[in-house]
PQR file of N, CA, C, O and H, with PARSE charges and radii, in Angstrom:
ATOM      1  N   MET A   1     -14.295 -35.580 -23.328 -0.4000 1.5000
ATOM      2  CA  MET A   1     -15.361 -34.671 -22.723 -0.0000 2.0000
ATOM      3  C   MET A   1     -14.948 -34.180 -21.327  0.5500 1.7000
ATOM      4  O   MET A   1     -15.195 -33.016 -21.012 -0.5500 1.4000
ATOM      5  N   LEU A   2     -14.351 -34.988 -20.504 -0.4000 1.5000
ATOM      6  CA  LEU A   2     -13.979 -34.566 -19.156 -0.0000 2.0000
ATOM      7  C   LEU A   2     -12.808 -33.599 -19.264  0.5500 1.7000
ATOM      8  O   LEU A   2     -12.741 -32.599 -18.549 -0.5500 1.4000
ATOM      9  H   LEU A   2     -14.151 -35.934 -20.760  0.4000 1.0000
ATOM     10  N   ASN A   3     -11.899 -33.910 -20.160 -0.4000 1.5000
ATOM     11  CA  ASN A   3     -10.729 -32.953 -20.346 -0.0000 2.0000
ATOM     12  C   ASN A   3     -11.217 -31.608 -20.821  0.5500 1.7000
ATOM     13  O   ASN A   3     -10.719 -30.589 -20.343 -0.5500 1.4000
ATOM     14  H   ASN A   3     -11.953 -34.723 -20.741  0.4000 1.0000
ATOM     15  N   LEU A   4     -12.135 -31.550 -21.708 -0.4000 1.5000
ATOM     16  CA  LEU A   4     -12.731 -30.274 -22.226 -0.0000 2.0000
ATOM     17  C   LEU A   4     -13.255 -29.503 -20.984  0.5500 1.7000
ATOM     18  O   LEU A   4     -12.906 -28.340 -20.785 -0.5500 1.4000
ATOM     19  H   LEU A   4     -12.539 -32.378 -22.097  0.4000 1.0000
ATOM     20  N   ARG A   5     -14.062 -30.139 -20.185 -0.4000 1.5000
ATOM     21  CA  ARG A   5     -14.649 -29.460 -18.966 -0.0000 2.0000
ATOM     22  C   ARG A   5     -13.564 -28.979 -18.109  0.5500 1.7000
ATOM     23  O   ARG A   5     -13.618 -27.844 -17.636 -0.5500 1.4000
ATOM     24  H   ARG A   5     -14.345 -31.084 -20.347  0.4000 1.0000
ATOM     25  N   PHE A   6     -12.568 -29.780 -17.873 -0.4000 1.5000
ATOM     26  CA  PHE A   6     -11.425 -29.379 -16.997 -0.0000 2.0000
ATOM     27  C   PHE A   6     -10.741 -28.097 -17.536  0.5500 1.7000
ATOM     28  O   PHE A   6     -10.438 -27.163 -16.794 -0.5500 1.4000
ATOM     29  H   PHE A   6     -12.524 -30.702 -18.257  0.4000 1.0000
ATOM     30  N   GLU A   7     -10.519 -28.110 -18.866 -0.4000 1.5000
ATOM     31  CA  GLU A   7      -9.820 -26.930 -19.464 -0.0000 2.0000
ATOM     32  C   GLU A   7     -10.775 -25.677 -19.269  0.5500 1.7000
ATOM     33  O   GLU A   7     -10.293 -24.599 -18.921 -0.5500 1.4000
ATOM     34  H   GLU A   7     -10.766 -28.869 -19.468  0.4000 1.0000
ATOM     35  N   GLN A   8     -12.041 -25.821 -19.482 -0.4000 1.5000
ATOM     36  CA  GLN A   8     -12.975 -24.703 -19.329 -0.0000 2.0000
ATOM     37  C   GLN A   8     -12.940 -24.215 -17.853  0.5500 1.7000
ATOM     38  O   GLN A   8     -12.924 -23.019 -17.564 -0.5500 1.4000
ATOM     39  H   GLN A   8     -12.432 -26.697 -19.764  0.4000 1.0000
ATOM     40  N   PHE A   9     -12.929 -25.234 -16.926 -0.4000 1.5000
ATOM     41  CA  PHE A   9     -12.872 -24.796 -15.454 -0.0000 2.0000
ATOM     42  C   PHE A   9     -11.621 -24.083 -15.102  0.5500 1.7000
ATOM     43  O   PHE A   9     -11.630 -23.140 -14.311 -0.5500 1.4000
ATOM     44  H   PHE A   9     -12.942 -26.206 -17.160  0.4000 1.0000
ATOM     45  N   SER A  10     -10.558 -24.515 -15.671 -0.4000 1.5000
ATOM     46  CA  SER A  10      -9.257 -23.933 -15.249 -0.0000 2.0000
ATOM     47  C   SER A  10      -9.154 -22.538 -15.859  0.5500 1.7000
ATOM     48  O   SER A  10      -8.615 -21.605 -15.264 -0.5500 1.4000
ATOM     49  H   SER A  10     -10.551 -25.282 -16.314  0.4000 1.0000
ATOM     50  N   GLN A  11      -9.690 -22.440 -17.063 -0.4000 1.5000
ATOM     51  CA  GLN A  11      -9.682 -20.981 -17.670 -0.0000 2.0000
ATOM     52  C   GLN A  11     -10.542 -20.119 -16.899  0.5500 1.7000
ATOM     53  O   GLN A  11     -10.197 -18.953 -16.703 -0.5500 1.4000
ATOM     54  H   GLN A  11     -10.128 -23.198 -17.546  0.4000 1.0000
ATOM     55  N   LEU A  12     -11.640 -20.576 -16.436 -0.4000 1.5000
ATOM     56  CA  LEU A  12     -12.636 -19.802 -15.569 -0.0000 2.0000
ATOM     57  C   LEU A  12     -11.896 -19.375 -14.247  0.5500 1.7000
ATOM     58  O   LEU A  12     -11.917 -18.210 -13.849 -0.5500 1.4000
ATOM     59  H   LEU A  12     -11.921 -21.523 -16.596  0.4000 1.0000
ATOM     60  N   ALA A  13     -11.275 -20.338 -13.625 -0.4000 1.5000
ATOM     61  CA  ALA A  13     -10.532 -20.094 -12.379 -0.0000 2.0000
ATOM     62  C   ALA A  13      -9.439 -19.024 -12.560  0.5500 1.7000
ATOM     63  O   ALA A  13      -9.245 -18.160 -11.705 -0.5500 1.4000
ATOM     64  H   ALA A  13     -11.259 -21.285 -13.948  0.4000 1.0000
ATOM     65  N   VAL A  14      -8.761 -19.107 -13.651 -0.4000 1.5000
ATOM     66  CA  VAL A  14      -7.638 -18.121 -13.913 -0.0000 2.0000
ATOM     67  C   VAL A  14      -8.272 -16.771 -14.064  0.5500 1.7000
ATOM     68  O   VAL A  14      -7.819 -15.787 -13.480 -0.5500 1.4000
ATOM     69  H   VAL A  14      -8.918 -19.810 -14.345  0.4000 1.0000
ATOM     70  N   SER A  15      -9.326 -16.726 -14.850 -0.4000 1.5000
ATOM     71  CA  SER A  15      -9.946 -15.412 -15.110 -0.0000 2.0000
ATOM     72  C   SER A  15     -10.515 -14.811 -13.841  0.5500 1.7000
ATOM     73  O   SER A  15     -10.369 -13.603 -13.653 -0.5500 1.4000
ATOM     74  H   SER A  15      -9.694 -17.526 -15.324  0.4000 1.0000
ATOM     75  N   VAL A  16     -11.147 -15.556 -12.963 -0.4000 1.5000
ATOM     76  CA  VAL A  16     -11.598 -15.069 -11.731 -0.0000 2.0000
ATOM     77  C   VAL A  16     -10.499 -14.604 -10.873  0.5500 1.7000
ATOM     78  O   VAL A  16     -10.633 -13.560 -10.235 -0.5500 1.4000
ATOM     79  H   VAL A  16     -11.266 -16.537 -13.115  0.4000 1.0000
ATOM     80  N   HIS A  17      -9.412 -15.307 -10.811 -0.4000 1.5000
ATOM     81  CA  HIS A  17      -8.186 -15.023 -10.034 -0.0000 2.0000
ATOM     82  C   HIS A  17      -7.673 -13.672 -10.529  0.5500 1.7000
ATOM     83  O   HIS A  17      -7.398 -12.779  -9.727 -0.5500 1.4000
ATOM     84  H   HIS A  17      -9.303 -16.155 -11.330  0.4000 1.0000
ATOM     85  N   VAL A  18      -7.543 -13.519 -11.869 -0.4000 1.5000
ATOM     86  CA  VAL A  18      -7.068 -12.171 -12.380 -0.0000 2.0000
ATOM     87  C   VAL A  18      -7.929 -11.031 -12.062  0.5500 1.7000
ATOM     88  O   VAL A  18      -7.474  -9.937 -11.727 -0.5500 1.4000
ATOM     89  H   VAL A  18      -7.767 -14.245 -12.520  0.4000 1.0000
ATOM     90  N   SER A  19      -9.169 -11.293 -12.167 -0.4000 1.5000
ATOM     91  CA  SER A  19     -10.152 -10.214 -11.877 -0.0000 2.0000
ATOM     92  C   SER A  19     -10.123  -9.802 -10.375  0.5500 1.7000
ATOM     93  O   SER A  19     -10.220  -8.618 -10.052 -0.5500 1.4000
ATOM     94  H   SER A  19      -9.539 -12.181 -12.439  0.4000 1.0000
ATOM     95  N   LEU A  20      -9.989 -10.793  -9.478 -0.4000 1.5000
ATOM     96  CA  LEU A  20      -9.824 -10.524  -8.111 -0.0000 2.0000
ATOM     97  C   LEU A  20      -8.629  -9.709  -7.761  0.5500 1.7000
ATOM     98  O   LEU A  20      -8.697  -8.803  -6.930 -0.5500 1.4000
ATOM     99  H   LEU A  20      -9.910 -11.754  -9.741  0.4000 1.0000
ATOM    100  N   ILE A  21      -7.385 -10.066  -8.474 -0.4000 1.5000
ATOM    101  CA  ILE A  21      -6.231  -9.271  -8.226 -0.0000 2.0000
ATOM    102  C   ILE A  21      -6.468  -7.867  -8.773  0.5500 1.7000
ATOM    103  O   ILE A  21      -6.042  -6.922  -8.109 -0.5500 1.4000
ATOM    104  H   ILE A  21      -7.330 -10.802  -9.148  0.4000 1.0000
ATOM    105  N   TYR A  22      -7.092  -7.646  -9.891 -0.4000 1.5000
ATOM    106  CA  TYR A  22      -7.289  -6.435 -10.507 -0.0000 2.0000
ATOM    107  C   TYR A  22      -8.241  -5.616  -9.490  0.5500 1.7000
ATOM    108  O   TYR A  22      -8.026  -4.419  -9.296 -0.5500 1.4000
ATOM    109  H   TYR A  22      -7.438  -8.414 -10.431  0.4000 1.0000
ATOM    110  N   HIS A  23      -9.221  -6.245  -8.895 -0.4000 1.5000
ATOM    111  CA  HIS A  23     -10.155  -5.574  -7.988 -0.0000 2.0000
ATOM    112  C   HIS A  23      -9.443  -5.075  -6.780  0.5500 1.7000
ATOM    113  O   HIS A  23      -9.664  -3.949  -6.336 -0.5500 1.4000
ATOM    114  H   HIS A  23      -9.395  -7.217  -9.052  0.4000 1.0000
ATOM    115  N   ASP A  24      -8.544  -5.945  -6.213 -0.4000 1.5000
ATOM    116  CA  ASP A  24      -7.793  -5.521  -5.056 -0.0000 2.0000
ATOM    117  C   ASP A  24      -6.877  -4.304  -5.359  0.5500 1.7000
ATOM    118  O   ASP A  24      -6.741  -3.391  -4.544 -0.5500 1.4000
ATOM    119  H   ASP A  24      -8.365  -6.861  -6.574  0.4000 1.0000
ATOM    120  N   ARG A  25      -6.264  -4.328  -6.547 -0.4000 1.5000
ATOM    121  CA  ARG A  25      -5.447  -3.174  -6.909 -0.0000 2.0000
ATOM    122  C   ARG A  25      -6.275  -1.933  -6.990  0.5500 1.7000
ATOM    123  O   ARG A  25      -5.900  -0.866  -6.504 -0.5500 1.4000
ATOM    124  H   ARG A  25      -6.374  -5.069  -7.209  0.4000 1.0000
ATOM    125  N   ALA A  26      -7.388  -2.092  -7.603 -0.4000 1.5000
ATOM    126  CA  ALA A  26      -8.273  -0.878  -7.749 -0.0000 2.0000
ATOM    127  C   ALA A  26      -8.716  -0.361  -6.285  0.5500 1.7000
ATOM    128  O   ALA A  26      -8.697   0.849  -6.061 -0.5500 1.4000
ATOM    129  H   ALA A  26      -7.692  -2.959  -7.998  0.4000 1.0000
ATOM    130  N   ASN A  27      -9.086  -1.211  -5.361 -0.4000 1.5000
ATOM    131  CA  ASN A  27      -9.377  -0.791  -4.059 -0.0000 2.0000
ATOM    132  C   ASN A  27      -8.162  -0.082  -3.381  0.5500 1.7000
ATOM    133  O   ASN A  27      -8.327   0.918  -2.682 -0.5500 1.4000
ATOM    134  H   ASN A  27      -9.102  -2.194  -5.543  0.4000 1.0000
ATOM    135  N   LEU A  28      -6.963  -0.622  -3.609 -0.4000 1.5000
ATOM    136  CA  LEU A  28      -5.735  -0.062  -3.007 -0.0000 2.0000
ATOM    137  C   LEU A  28      -5.621   1.378  -3.574  0.5500 1.7000
ATOM    138  O   LEU A  28      -5.356   2.309  -2.814 -0.5500 1.4000
ATOM    139  H   LEU A  28      -6.829  -1.433  -4.177  0.4000 1.0000
ATOM    140  N   SER A  29      -5.824   1.575  -4.943 -0.4000 1.5000
ATOM    141  CA  SER A  29      -5.580   2.867  -5.443 -0.0000 2.0000
ATOM    142  C   SER A  29      -6.659   3.845  -4.941  0.5500 1.7000
ATOM    143  O   SER A  29      -6.384   5.024  -4.717 -0.5500 1.4000
ATOM    144  H   SER A  29      -6.039   0.818  -5.560  0.4000 1.0000
ATOM    145  N   ILE A  30      -7.883   3.338  -4.771 -0.4000 1.5000
ATOM    146  CA  ILE A  30      -8.941   4.168  -4.190 -0.0000 2.0000
ATOM    147  C   ILE A  30      -8.597   4.638  -2.837  0.5500 1.7000
ATOM    148  O   ILE A  30      -8.785   5.807  -2.500 -0.5500 1.4000
ATOM    149  H   ILE A  30      -8.107   2.380  -4.953  0.4000 1.0000
ATOM    150  N   LEU A  31      -8.082   3.722  -2.038 -0.4000 1.5000
ATOM    151  CA  LEU A  31      -7.690   4.036  -0.577 -0.0000 2.0000
ATOM    152  C   LEU A  31      -6.476   4.995  -0.561  0.5500 1.7000
ATOM    153  O   LEU A  31      -6.361   5.805   0.359 -0.5500 1.4000
ATOM    154  H   LEU A  31      -7.929   2.772  -2.312  0.4000 1.0000
ATOM    155  N   ARG A  32      -5.591   4.922  -1.537 -0.4000 1.5000
ATOM    156  CA  ARG A  32      -4.433   5.848  -1.627 -0.0000 2.0000
ATOM    157  C   ARG A  32      -4.984   7.249  -1.982  0.5500 1.7000
ATOM    158  O   ARG A  32      -4.550   8.257  -1.424 -0.5500 1.4000
ATOM    159  H   ARG A  32      -5.684   4.265  -2.285  0.4000 1.0000
ATOM    160  N   ALA A  33      -5.922   7.285  -2.897 -0.4000 1.5000
ATOM    161  CA  ALA A  33      -6.490   8.518  -3.316 -0.0000 2.0000
ATOM    162  C   ALA A  33      -7.233   9.207  -2.143  0.5500 1.7000
ATOM    163  O   ALA A  33      -7.129  10.419  -1.953 -0.5500 1.4000
ATOM    164  H   ALA A  33      -6.275   6.466  -3.350  0.4000 1.0000
ATOM    165  N   ARG A  34      -7.990   8.394  -1.361 -0.4000 1.5000
ATOM    166  CA  ARG A  34      -8.682   9.011  -0.268 -0.0000 2.0000
ATOM    167  C   ARG A  34      -7.704   9.564   0.753  0.5500 1.7000
ATOM    168  O   ARG A  34      -7.860  10.682   1.244 -0.5500 1.4000
ATOM    169  H   ARG A  34      -8.075   7.410  -1.515  0.4000 1.0000
ATOM    170  N   ILE A  35      -6.687   8.760   1.066 -0.4000 1.5000
ATOM    171  CA  ILE A  35      -5.611   9.261   2.032 -0.0000 2.0000
ATOM    172  C   ILE A  35      -4.995  10.579   1.545  0.5500 1.7000
ATOM    173  O   ILE A  35      -4.847  11.512   2.335 -0.5500 1.4000
ATOM    174  H   ILE A  35      -6.559   7.852   0.667  0.4000 1.0000
ATOM    175  N   LEU A  36      -4.628  10.672   0.232 -0.4000 1.5000
ATOM    176  CA  LEU A  36      -4.101  11.899  -0.295 -0.0000 2.0000
ATOM    177  C   LEU A  36      -5.107  13.106  -0.185  0.5500 1.7000
ATOM    178  O   LEU A  36      -4.713  14.248   0.053 -0.5500 1.4000
ATOM    179  H   LEU A  36      -4.748   9.914  -0.409  0.4000 1.0000
ATOM    180  N   ILE A  37      -6.424  12.785  -0.373 -0.4000 1.5000
ATOM    181  CA  ILE A  37      -7.379  13.879  -0.331 -0.0000 2.0000
ATOM    182  C   ILE A  37      -7.563  14.377   1.084  0.5500 1.7000
ATOM    183  O   ILE A  37      -7.733  15.574   1.314 -0.5500 1.4000
ATOM    184  H   ILE A  37      -6.744  11.858  -0.566  0.4000 1.0000
ATOM    185  N   THR A  38      -7.527  13.419   2.074 -0.4000 1.5000
ATOM    186  CA  THR A  38      -7.664  13.851   3.494 -0.0000 2.0000
ATOM    187  C   THR A  38      -6.385  14.546   3.897  0.5500 1.7000
ATOM    188  O   THR A  38      -6.467  15.512   4.655 -0.5500 1.4000
ATOM    189  H   THR A  38      -7.389  12.446   1.888  0.4000 1.0000
ATOM    190  N   ARG A  39      -5.266  14.157   3.477 -0.4000 1.5000
ATOM    191  CA  ARG A  39      -4.044  14.963   3.810 -0.0000 2.0000
ATOM    192  C   ARG A  39      -4.087  16.303   3.233  0.5500 1.7000
ATOM    193  O   ARG A  39      -3.742  17.246   3.945 -0.5500 1.4000
ATOM    194  H   ARG A  39      -5.199  13.371   2.862  0.4000 1.0000
ATOM    195  N   LEU A  40      -4.482  16.514   1.991 -0.4000 1.5000
ATOM    196  CA  LEU A  40      -4.592  17.846   1.406 -0.0000 2.0000
ATOM    197  C   LEU A  40      -5.574  18.656   2.117  0.5500 1.7000
ATOM    198  O   LEU A  40      -5.290  19.830   2.354 -0.5500 1.4000
ATOM    199  H   LEU A  40      -4.763  15.748   1.412  0.4000 1.0000
ATOM    200  N   SER A  41      -6.731  18.156   2.499 -0.4000 1.5000
ATOM    201  CA  SER A  41      -7.727  18.861   3.265 -0.0000 2.0000
ATOM    202  C   SER A  41      -7.233  19.400   4.652  0.5500 1.7000
ATOM    203  O   SER A  41      -7.491  20.516   5.103 -0.5500 1.4000
ATOM    204  H   SER A  41      -6.961  17.203   2.307  0.4000 1.0000
ATOM    205  N   ILE A  42      -6.493  18.444   5.245 -0.4000 1.5000
ATOM    206  CA  ILE A  42      -5.917  18.785   6.603 -0.0000 2.0000
ATOM    207  C   ILE A  42      -4.909  19.895   6.421  0.5500 1.7000
ATOM    208  O   ILE A  42      -4.885  20.861   7.185 -0.5500 1.4000
ATOM    209  H   ILE A  42      -6.282  17.538   4.879  0.4000 1.0000
ATOM    210  N   SER A  43      -4.052  19.751   5.376 -0.4000 1.5000
ATOM    211  CA  SER A  43      -2.991  20.799   5.213 -0.0000 2.0000
ATOM    212  C   SER A  43      -3.584  22.195   4.864  0.5500 1.7000
ATOM    213  O   SER A  43      -3.070  23.259   5.209 -0.5500 1.4000
ATOM    214  H   SER A  43      -4.071  18.967   4.756  0.4000 1.0000
ATOM    215  N   LYS A  44      -4.746  22.061   4.125 -0.4000 1.5000
ATOM    216  CA  LYS A  44      -5.477  23.372   3.769 -0.0000 2.0000
ATOM    217  C   LYS A  44      -6.024  24.066   5.044  0.5500 1.7000
ATOM    218  O   LYS A  44      -5.959  25.284   5.215 -0.5500 1.4000
ATOM    219  H   LYS A  44      -5.163  21.196   3.845  0.4000 1.0000
ATOM    220  N   ARG A  45      -6.548  23.223   5.893 -0.4000 1.5000
ATOM    221  CA  ARG A  45      -7.122  23.803   7.203 -0.0000 2.0000
ATOM    222  C   ARG A  45      -6.005  24.474   7.978  0.5500 1.7000
ATOM    223  O   ARG A  45      -6.204  25.552   8.538 -0.5500 1.4000
ATOM    224  H   ARG A  45      -6.600  22.234   5.755  0.4000 1.0000
ATOM    225  N   ASN A  46      -4.840  23.860   8.020 -0.4000 1.5000
ATOM    226  CA  ASN A  46      -3.787  24.467   8.890 -0.0000 2.0000
ATOM    227  C   ASN A  46      -3.156  25.783   8.123  0.5500 1.7000
ATOM    228  O   ASN A  46      -2.266  26.443   8.659 -0.5500 1.4000
ATOM    229  H   ASN A  46      -4.678  22.985   7.565  0.4000 1.0000
TER
END
């Protein structure tokens, strides 16, 4: 019984960890896209 709970907990921890990594990567890509858009708008003004 205890082993089963521990396995479920470890699986949950791994899935949360992976989702956090994926979320961080998504935020990074959004930041890069915003930087590219601002650079393009600045170059268009000049």
